[in-house]
PDB file of N, CA, C and O in Angstrom:
ATOM      1  N   MET A   1       4.496   2.260 -15.358  1.00  0.00           N
ATOM      2  CA  MET A   1       3.458   1.296 -15.042  1.00  0.00           C
ATOM      3  C   MET A   1       2.124   1.963 -14.702  1.00  0.00           C
ATOM      4  O   MET A   1       1.115   1.280 -14.524  1.00  0.00           O
ATOM      5  N   PHE A   2       2.119   3.293 -14.611  1.00  0.00           N
ATOM      6  CA  PHE A   2       0.901   3.970 -14.185  1.00  0.00           C
ATOM      7  C   PHE A   2       0.363   4.972 -15.185  1.00  0.00           C
ATOM      8  O   PHE A   2      -0.850   5.130 -15.319  1.00  0.00           O
ATOM      9  N   PHE A   3       1.247   5.642 -15.882  1.00  0.00           N
ATOM     10  CA  PHE A   3       0.838   6.763 -16.714  1.00  0.00           C
ATOM     11  C   PHE A   3       1.260   6.526 -18.163  1.00  0.00           C
ATOM     12  O   PHE A   3       2.264   5.866 -18.429  1.00  0.00           O
ATOM     13  N   ASP A   4       0.504   7.056 -19.065  1.00  0.00           N
ATOM     14  CA  ASP A   4       0.822   6.923 -20.485  1.00  0.00           C
ATOM     15  C   ASP A   4       1.622   8.122 -20.974  1.00  0.00           C
ATOM     16  O   ASP A   4       1.315   8.715 -22.008  1.00  0.00           O
ATOM     17  N   LYS A   5       2.651   8.465 -20.212  1.00  0.00           N
ATOM     18  CA  LYS A   5       3.528   9.568 -20.596  1.00  0.00           C
ATOM     19  C   LYS A   5       4.844   9.436 -19.855  1.00  0.00           C
ATOM     20  O   LYS A   5       4.977   8.595 -18.966  1.00  0.00           O
ATOM     21  N   LYS A   6       5.799  10.244 -20.208  1.00  0.00           N
ATOM     22  CA  LYS A   6       7.110  10.214 -19.573  1.00  0.00           C
ATOM     23  C   LYS A   6       6.995  10.659 -18.118  1.00  0.00           C
ATOM     24  O   LYS A   6       6.133  11.467 -17.774  1.00  0.00           O
ATOM     25  N   TRP A   7       7.872  10.125 -17.268  1.00  0.00           N
ATOM     26  CA  TRP A   7       7.864  10.489 -15.853  1.00  0.00           C
ATOM     27  C   TRP A   7       8.038  11.991 -15.663  1.00  0.00           C
ATOM     28  O   TRP A   7       7.445  12.576 -14.757  1.00  0.00           O
ATOM     29  N   GLU A   8       8.832  12.603 -16.495  1.00  0.00           N
ATOM     30  CA  GLU A   8       9.076  14.046 -16.357  1.00  0.00           C
ATOM     31  C   GLU A   8       7.821  14.871 -16.607  1.00  0.00           C
ATOM     32  O   GLU A   8       7.760  16.039 -16.222  1.00  0.00           O
ATOM     33  N   ASP A   9       6.817  14.271 -17.250  1.00  0.00           N
ATOM     34  CA  ASP A   9       5.564  14.971 -17.527  1.00  0.00           C
ATOM     35  C   ASP A   9       4.472  14.665 -16.505  1.00  0.00           C
ATOM     36  O   ASP A   9       3.387  15.244 -16.573  1.00  0.00           O
ATOM     37  N   VAL A  10       4.739  13.777 -15.573  1.00  0.00           N
ATOM     38  CA  VAL A  10       3.763  13.401 -14.547  1.00  0.00           C
ATOM     39  C   VAL A  10       3.809  14.428 -13.418  1.00  0.00           C
ATOM     40  O   VAL A  10       4.882  14.783 -12.932  1.00  0.00           O
ATOM     41  N   THR A  11       2.638  14.896 -13.009  1.00  0.00           N
ATOM     42  CA  THR A  11       2.574  15.903 -11.944  1.00  0.00           C
ATOM     43  C   THR A  11       2.467  15.235 -10.571  1.00  0.00           C
ATOM     44  O   THR A  11       2.089  14.069 -10.457  1.00  0.00           O
ATOM     45  N   ASP A  12       2.804  15.996  -9.544  1.00  0.00           N
ATOM     46  CA  ASP A  12       2.647  15.496  -8.171  1.00  0.00           C
ATOM     47  C   ASP A  12       1.188  15.159  -7.891  1.00  0.00           C
ATOM     48  O   ASP A  12       0.901  14.189  -7.190  1.00  0.00           O
ATOM     49  N   GLN A  13       0.271  15.945  -8.427  1.00  0.00           N
ATOM     50  CA  GLN A  13      -1.158  15.697  -8.203  1.00  0.00           C
ATOM     51  C   GLN A  13      -1.587  14.375  -8.832  1.00  0.00           C
ATOM     52  O   GLN A  13      -2.389  13.651  -8.244  1.00  0.00           O
ATOM     53  N   GLU A  14      -1.072  14.048 -10.010  1.00  0.00           N
ATOM     54  CA  GLU A  14      -1.401  12.776 -10.652  1.00  0.00           C
ATOM     55  C   GLU A  14      -0.897  11.603  -9.819  1.00  0.00           C
ATOM     56  O   GLU A  14      -1.578  10.584  -9.696  1.00  0.00           O
ATOM     57  N   ILE A  15       0.280  11.746  -9.257  1.00  0.00           N
ATOM     58  CA  ILE A  15       0.830  10.692  -8.396  1.00  0.00           C
ATOM     59  C   ILE A  15      -0.029  10.527  -7.155  1.00  0.00           C
ATOM     60  O   ILE A  15      -0.334   9.406  -6.747  1.00  0.00           O
ATOM     61  N   GLU A  16      -0.417  11.640  -6.559  1.00  0.00           N
ATOM     62  CA  GLU A  16      -1.271  11.574  -5.366  1.00  0.00           C
ATOM     63  C   GLU A  16      -2.624  10.941  -5.701  1.00  0.00           C
ATOM     64  O   GLU A  16      -3.125  10.099  -4.955  1.00  0.00           O
ATOM     65  N   ASP A  17      -3.209  11.353  -6.828  1.00  0.00           N
ATOM     66  CA  ASP A  17      -4.521  10.819  -7.222  1.00  0.00           C
ATOM     67  C   ASP A  17      -4.482   9.307  -7.431  1.00  0.00           C
ATOM     68  O   ASP A  17      -5.371   8.594  -6.967  1.00  0.00           O
ATOM     69  N   ILE A  18      -3.463   8.819  -8.121  1.00  0.00           N
ATOM     70  CA  ILE A  18      -3.411   7.371  -8.376  1.00  0.00           C
ATOM     71  C   ILE A  18      -3.081   6.608  -7.097  1.00  0.00           C
ATOM     72  O   ILE A  18      -3.526   5.473  -6.925  1.00  0.00           O
ATOM     73  N   SER A  19      -2.311   7.213  -6.203  1.00  0.00           N
ATOM     74  CA  SER A  19      -2.003   6.521  -4.947  1.00  0.00           C
ATOM     75  C   SER A  19      -3.254   6.380  -4.085  1.00  0.00           C
ATOM     76  O   SER A  19      -3.450   5.350  -3.441  1.00  0.00           O
ATOM     77  N   VAL A  20      -4.098   7.405  -4.069  1.00  0.00           N
ATOM     78  CA  VAL A  20      -5.358   7.326  -3.316  1.00  0.00           C
ATOM     79  C   VAL A  20      -6.260   6.268  -3.943  1.00  0.00           C
ATOM     80  O   VAL A  20      -6.868   5.466  -3.235  1.00  0.00           O
ATOM     81  N   ARG A  21      -6.343   6.268  -5.254  1.00  0.00           N
ATOM     82  CA  ARG A  21      -7.172   5.279  -5.937  1.00  0.00           C
ATOM     83  C   ARG A  21      -6.690   3.867  -5.657  1.00  0.00           C
ATOM     84  O   ARG A  21      -7.496   2.971  -5.406  1.00  0.00           O
ATOM     85  N   MET A  22      -5.371   3.661  -5.698  1.00  0.00           N
ATOM     86  CA  MET A  22      -4.827   2.339  -5.405  1.00  0.00           C
ATOM     87  C   MET A  22      -5.147   1.915  -3.981  1.00  0.00           C
ATOM     88  O   MET A  22      -5.511   0.766  -3.735  1.00  0.00           O
ATOM     89  N   LYS A  23      -5.010   2.850  -3.042  1.00  0.00           N
ATOM     90  CA  LYS A  23      -5.284   2.543  -1.637  1.00  0.00           C
ATOM     91  C   LYS A  23      -6.739   2.132  -1.432  1.00  0.00           C
ATOM     92  O   LYS A  23      -7.028   1.203  -0.678  1.00  0.00           O
ATOM     93  N   GLU A  24      -7.654   2.830  -2.110  1.00  0.00           N
ATOM     94  CA  GLU A  24      -9.077   2.596  -1.897  1.00  0.00           C
ATOM     95  C   GLU A  24      -9.637   1.435  -2.722  1.00  0.00           C
ATOM     96  O   GLU A  24     -10.606   0.797  -2.308  1.00  0.00           O
ATOM     97  N   GLU A  25      -9.039   1.155  -3.882  1.00  0.00           N
ATOM     98  CA  GLU A  25      -9.632   0.179  -4.791  1.00  0.00           C
ATOM     99  C   GLU A  25      -8.864  -1.131  -4.925  1.00  0.00           C
ATOM    100  O   GLU A  25      -9.420  -2.128  -5.385  1.00  0.00           O
ATOM    101  N   MET A  26      -7.609  -1.140  -4.534  1.00  0.00           N
ATOM    102  CA  MET A  26      -6.793  -2.328  -4.759  1.00  0.00           C
ATOM    103  C   MET A  26      -6.420  -2.988  -3.435  1.00  0.00           C
ATOM    104  O   MET A  26      -6.150  -2.309  -2.444  1.00  0.00           O
ATOM    105  N   GLY A  27      -6.409  -4.306  -3.429  1.00  0.00           N
ATOM    106  CA  GLY A  27      -5.963  -5.027  -2.252  1.00  0.00           C
ATOM    107  C   GLY A  27      -4.453  -5.158  -2.225  1.00  0.00           C
ATOM    108  O   GLY A  27      -3.876  -5.605  -1.234  1.00  0.00           O
ATOM    109  N   GLY A  28      -3.835  -4.777  -3.287  1.00  0.00           N
ATOM    110  CA  GLY A  28      -2.395  -4.875  -3.450  1.00  0.00           C
ATOM    111  C   GLY A  28      -2.094  -5.045  -4.921  1.00  0.00           C
ATOM    112  O   GLY A  28      -3.007  -5.259  -5.719  1.00  0.00           O
ATOM    113  N   TRP A  29      -0.871  -4.955  -5.284  1.00  0.00           N
ATOM    114  CA  TRP A  29      -0.507  -5.156  -6.686  1.00  0.00           C
ATOM    115  C   TRP A  29       0.971  -5.497  -6.746  1.00  0.00           C
ATOM    116  O   TRP A  29       1.785  -4.859  -6.079  1.00  0.00           O
ATOM    117  N   ILE A  30       1.318  -6.486  -7.529  1.00  0.00           N
ATOM    118  CA  ILE A  30       2.714  -6.823  -7.790  1.00  0.00           C
ATOM    119  C   ILE A  30       3.036  -6.217  -9.138  1.00  0.00           C
ATOM    120  O   ILE A  30       2.406  -6.555 -10.140  1.00  0.00           O
ATOM    121  N   PHE A  31       3.997  -5.336  -9.172  1.00  0.00           N
ATOM    122  CA  PHE A  31       4.223  -4.518 -10.353  1.00  0.00           C
ATOM    123  C   PHE A  31       5.095  -5.181 -11.411  1.00  0.00           C
ATOM    124  O   PHE A  31       6.087  -4.611 -11.864  1.00  0.00           O
ATOM    125  N   HIS A  32       4.706  -6.405 -11.801  1.00  0.00           N
ATOM    126  CA  HIS A  32       5.355  -7.079 -12.913  1.00  0.00           C
ATOM    127  C   HIS A  32       4.618  -6.748 -14.207  1.00  0.00           C
ATOM    128  O   HIS A  32       5.095  -7.033 -15.306  1.00  0.00           O
ATOM    129  N   SER A  33       3.469  -6.152 -14.052  1.00  0.00           N
ATOM    130  CA  SER A  33       2.668  -5.763 -15.216  1.00  0.00           C
ATOM    131  C   SER A  33       1.967  -4.443 -14.895  1.00  0.00           C
ATOM    132  O   SER A  33       1.886  -4.022 -13.741  1.00  0.00           O
ATOM    133  N   ARG A  34       1.472  -3.814 -15.938  1.00  0.00           N
ATOM    134  CA  ARG A  34       0.788  -2.526 -15.796  1.00  0.00           C
ATOM    135  C   ARG A  34      -0.415  -2.673 -14.864  1.00  0.00           C
ATOM    136  O   ARG A  34      -1.120  -3.680 -14.919  1.00  0.00           O
ATOM    137  N   ILE A  35      -0.646  -1.700 -14.031  1.00  0.00           N
ATOM    138  CA  ILE A  35      -1.776  -1.746 -13.104  1.00  0.00           C
ATOM    139  C   ILE A  35      -3.083  -1.735 -13.884  1.00  0.00           C
ATOM    140  O   ILE A  35      -3.232  -0.992 -14.854  1.00  0.00           O
ATOM    141  N   ASP A  36      -4.021  -2.556 -13.457  1.00  0.00           N
ATOM    142  CA  ASP A  36      -5.307  -2.680 -14.129  1.00  0.00           C
ATOM    143  C   ASP A  36      -6.400  -2.588 -13.080  1.00  0.00           C
ATOM    144  O   ASP A  36      -6.644  -3.546 -12.347  1.00  0.00           O
ATOM    145  N   PHE A  37      -7.059  -1.436 -13.006  1.00  0.00           N
ATOM    146  CA  PHE A  37      -8.101  -1.232 -12.000  1.00  0.00           C
ATOM    147  C   PHE A  37      -9.351  -2.070 -12.285  1.00  0.00           C
ATOM    148  O   PHE A  37     -10.234  -2.172 -11.433  1.00  0.00           O
ATOM    149  N   ASP A  38      -9.429  -2.671 -13.476  1.00  0.00           N
ATOM    150  CA  ASP A  38     -10.554  -3.557 -13.782  1.00  0.00           C
ATOM    151  C   ASP A  38     -10.344  -4.961 -13.220  1.00  0.00           C
ATOM    152  O   ASP A  38     -11.268  -5.775 -13.215  1.00  0.00           O
ATOM    153  N   LYS A  39      -9.130  -5.245 -12.746  1.00  0.00           N
ATOM    154  CA  LYS A  39      -8.810  -6.557 -12.173  1.00  0.00           C
ATOM    155  C   LYS A  39      -8.152  -6.376 -10.808  1.00  0.00           C
ATOM    156  O   LYS A  39      -6.975  -6.698 -10.646  1.00  0.00           O
ATOM    157  N   PRO A  40      -8.889  -5.869  -9.831  1.00  0.00           N
ATOM    158  CA  PRO A  40      -8.277  -5.644  -8.515  1.00  0.00           C
ATOM    159  C   PRO A  40      -7.912  -6.944  -7.823  1.00  0.00           C
ATOM    160  O   PRO A  40      -8.588  -7.960  -7.983  1.00  0.00           O
ATOM    161  N   THR A  41      -6.851  -6.902  -7.066  1.00  0.00           N
ATOM    162  CA  THR A  41      -6.460  -8.062  -6.275  1.00  0.00           C
ATOM    163  C   THR A  41      -7.300  -8.078  -5.000  1.00  0.00           C
ATOM    164  O   THR A  41      -7.730  -7.024  -4.532  1.00  0.00           O
ATOM    165  N   PRO A  42      -7.536  -9.248  -4.440  1.00  0.00           N
ATOM    166  CA  PRO A  42      -8.369  -9.317  -3.235  1.00  0.00           C
ATOM    167  C   PRO A  42      -7.634  -8.766  -2.014  1.00  0.00           C
ATOM    168  O   PRO A  42      -6.405  -8.790  -1.936  1.00  0.00           O
ATOM    169  N   TRP A  43      -8.415  -8.279  -1.079  1.00  0.00           N
ATOM    170  CA  TRP A  43      -7.866  -7.820   0.200  1.00  0.00           C
ATOM    171  C   TRP A  43      -7.569  -9.033   1.056  1.00  0.00           C
ATOM    172  O   TRP A  43      -8.285 -10.033   1.000  1.00  0.00           O
ATOM    173  N   ILE A  44      -6.532  -8.946   1.836  1.00  0.00           N
ATOM    174  CA  ILE A  44      -6.183 -10.018   2.761  1.00  0.00           C
ATOM    175  C   ILE A  44      -6.172  -9.421   4.166  1.00  0.00           C
ATOM    176  O   ILE A  44      -5.421  -8.487   4.444  1.00  0.00           O
ATOM    177  N   ASP A  45      -6.993  -9.955   5.033  1.00  0.00           N
ATOM    178  CA  ASP A  45      -7.014  -9.511   6.420  1.00  0.00           C
ATOM    179  C   ASP A  45      -6.161 -10.453   7.248  1.00  0.00           C
ATOM    180  O   ASP A  45      -6.417 -11.656   7.290  1.00  0.00           O
ATOM    181  N   VAL A  46      -5.157  -9.916   7.898  1.00  0.00           N
ATOM    182  CA  VAL A  46      -4.288 -10.715   8.745  1.00  0.00           C
ATOM    183  C   VAL A  46      -4.796 -10.597  10.172  1.00  0.00           C
ATOM    184  O   VAL A  46      -4.898  -9.497  10.715  1.00  0.00           O
ATOM    185  N   GLU A  47      -5.106 -11.711  10.763  1.00  0.00           N
ATOM    186  CA  GLU A  47      -5.654 -11.722  12.117  1.00  0.00           C
ATOM    187  C   GLU A  47      -4.687 -12.363  13.089  1.00  0.00           C
ATOM    188  O   GLU A  47      -5.098 -13.089  13.994  1.00  0.00           O
ATOM    189  N   LYS A  48      -3.428 -12.104  12.909  1.00  0.00           N
ATOM    190  CA  LYS A  48      -2.425 -12.695  13.771  1.00  0.00           C
ATOM    191  C   LYS A  48      -1.705 -11.571  14.508  1.00  0.00           C
ATOM    192  O   LYS A  48      -1.360 -10.550  13.913  1.00  0.00           O
ATOM    193  N   GLY A  49      -1.485 -11.758  15.776  1.00  0.00           N
ATOM    194  CA  GLY A  49      -0.799 -10.752  16.572  1.00  0.00           C
ATOM    195  C   GLY A  49       0.708 -10.935  16.541  1.00  0.00           C
ATOM    196  O   GLY A  49       1.233 -11.777  15.813  1.00  0.00           O
ATOM    197  N   HIS A  50       1.385 -10.142  17.331  1.00  0.00           N
ATOM    198  CA  HIS A  50       2.837 -10.234  17.433  1.00  0.00           C
ATOM    199  C   HIS A  50       3.227 -11.478  18.236  1.00  0.00           C
ATOM    200  O   HIS A  50       2.439 -11.951  19.054  1.00  0.00           O
ATOM    201  N   PRO A  51       4.410 -12.004  18.018  1.00  0.00           N
ATOM    202  CA  PRO A  51       4.874 -13.133  18.831  1.00  0.00           C
ATOM    203  C   PRO A  51       4.932 -12.721  20.300  1.00  0.00           C
ATOM    204  O   PRO A  51       5.284 -11.584  20.613  1.00  0.00           O
ATOM    205  N   SER A  52       4.592 -13.631  21.187  1.00  0.00           N
ATOM    206  CA  SER A  52       4.529 -13.302  22.615  1.00  0.00           C
ATOM    207  C   SER A  52       5.861 -12.782  23.142  1.00  0.00           C
ATOM    208  O   SER A  52       5.873 -11.950  24.049  1.00  0.00           O
ATOM    209  N   ILE A  53       6.966 -13.242  22.606  1.00  0.00           N
ATOM    210  CA  ILE A  53       8.278 -12.794  23.071  1.00  0.00           C
ATOM    211  C   ILE A  53       8.504 -11.303  22.791  1.00  0.00           C
ATOM    212  O   ILE A  53       9.351 -10.673  23.423  1.00  0.00           O
ATOM    213  N   MET A  54       7.744 -10.743  21.842  1.00  0.00           N
ATOM    214  CA  MET A  54       7.904  -9.338  21.457  1.00  0.00           C
ATOM    215  C   MET A  54       6.935  -8.396  22.176  1.00  0.00           C
ATOM    216  O   MET A  54       7.136  -7.181  22.148  1.00  0.00           O
ATOM    217  N   LYS A  55       5.908  -8.918  22.807  1.00  0.00           N
ATOM    218  CA  LYS A  55       4.862  -8.071  23.385  1.00  0.00           C
ATOM    219  C   LYS A  55       5.395  -7.055  24.385  1.00  0.00           C
ATOM    220  O   LYS A  55       5.014  -5.886  24.319  1.00  0.00           O
ATOM    221  N   GLU A  56       6.259  -7.457  25.305  1.00  0.00           N
ATOM    222  CA  GLU A  56       6.794  -6.540  26.310  1.00  0.00           C
ATOM    223  C   GLU A  56       7.595  -5.426  25.642  1.00  0.00           C
ATOM    224  O   GLU A  56       7.463  -4.262  26.020  1.00  0.00           O
ATOM    225  N   TRP A  57       8.417  -5.763  24.661  1.00  0.00           N
ATOM    226  CA  TRP A  57       9.228  -4.771  23.959  1.00  0.00           C
ATOM    227  C   TRP A  57       8.331  -3.769  23.228  1.00  0.00           C
ATOM    228  O   TRP A  57       8.592  -2.566  23.259  1.00  0.00           O
ATOM    229  N   ILE A  58       7.282  -4.259  22.575  1.00  0.00           N
ATOM    230  CA  ILE A  58       6.366  -3.375  21.849  1.00  0.00           C
ATOM    231  C   ILE A  58       5.649  -2.443  22.805  1.00  0.00           C
ATOM    232  O   ILE A  58       5.533  -1.248  22.536  1.00  0.00           O
ATOM    233  N   GLU A  59       5.164  -2.979  23.924  1.00  0.00           N
ATOM    234  CA  GLU A  59       4.455  -2.163  24.913  1.00  0.00           C
ATOM    235  C   GLU A  59       5.349  -1.066  25.466  1.00  0.00           C
ATOM    236  O   GLU A  59       4.887   0.057  25.664  1.00  0.00           O
ATOM    237  N   LYS A  60       6.598  -1.362  25.715  1.00  0.00           N
ATOM    238  CA  LYS A  60       7.542  -0.348  26.195  1.00  0.00           C
ATOM    239  C   LYS A  60       7.739   0.748  25.152  1.00  0.00           C
ATOM    240  O   LYS A  60       7.762   1.931  25.491  1.00  0.00           O
ATOM    241  N   ARG A  61       7.880   0.364  23.898  1.00  0.00           N
ATOM    242  CA  ARG A  61       8.092   1.335  22.817  1.00  0.00           C
ATOM    243  C   ARG A  61       6.852   2.199  22.622  1.00  0.00           C
ATOM    244  O   ARG A  61       6.977   3.405  22.410  1.00  0.00           O
ATOM    245  N   GLU A  62       5.680   1.624  22.687  1.00  0.00           N
ATOM    246  CA  GLU A  62       4.441   2.394  22.494  1.00  0.00           C
ATOM    247  C   GLU A  62       4.228   3.355  23.654  1.00  0.00           C
ATOM    248  O   GLU A  62       3.695   4.447  23.462  1.00  0.00           O
ATOM    249  N   GLY A  63       4.634   2.965  24.842  1.00  0.00           N
ATOM    250  CA  GLY A  63       4.492   3.819  26.015  1.00  0.00           C
ATOM    251  C   GLY A  63       5.428   5.011  26.017  1.00  0.00           C
ATOM    252  O   GLY A  63       5.176   5.998  26.708  1.00  0.00           O
ATOM    253  N   SER A  64       6.507   4.928  25.250  1.00  0.00           N
ATOM    254  CA  SER A  64       7.493   6.011  25.239  1.00  0.00           C
ATOM    255  C   SER A  64       7.180   7.073  24.183  1.00  0.00           C
ATOM    256  O   SER A  64       7.929   8.040  24.043  1.00  0.00           O
ATOM    257  N   LYS A  65       6.100   6.908  23.451  1.00  0.00           N
ATOM    258  CA  LYS A  65       5.747   7.881  22.398  1.00  0.00           C
ATOM    259  C   LYS A  65       5.110   9.112  22.960  1.00  0.00           C
ATOM    260  O   LYS A  65       4.756  10.022  22.209  1.00  0.00           O
TER     261      LYS A  65
END
């Protein structure tokens, strides 16, 4: 879905390069079709926090790091 060659011919650097490009240019992609950087998906900003019942558990876990 990313390269015009066999997976065995794809280098680690090519994988890293396309992953950076996807991160910076795409809002996401559902891989039912070939990736198309000319048709980026929109970014979605989620402005919702954790459920209140989970806040104490999360705070305890973050404090133990």
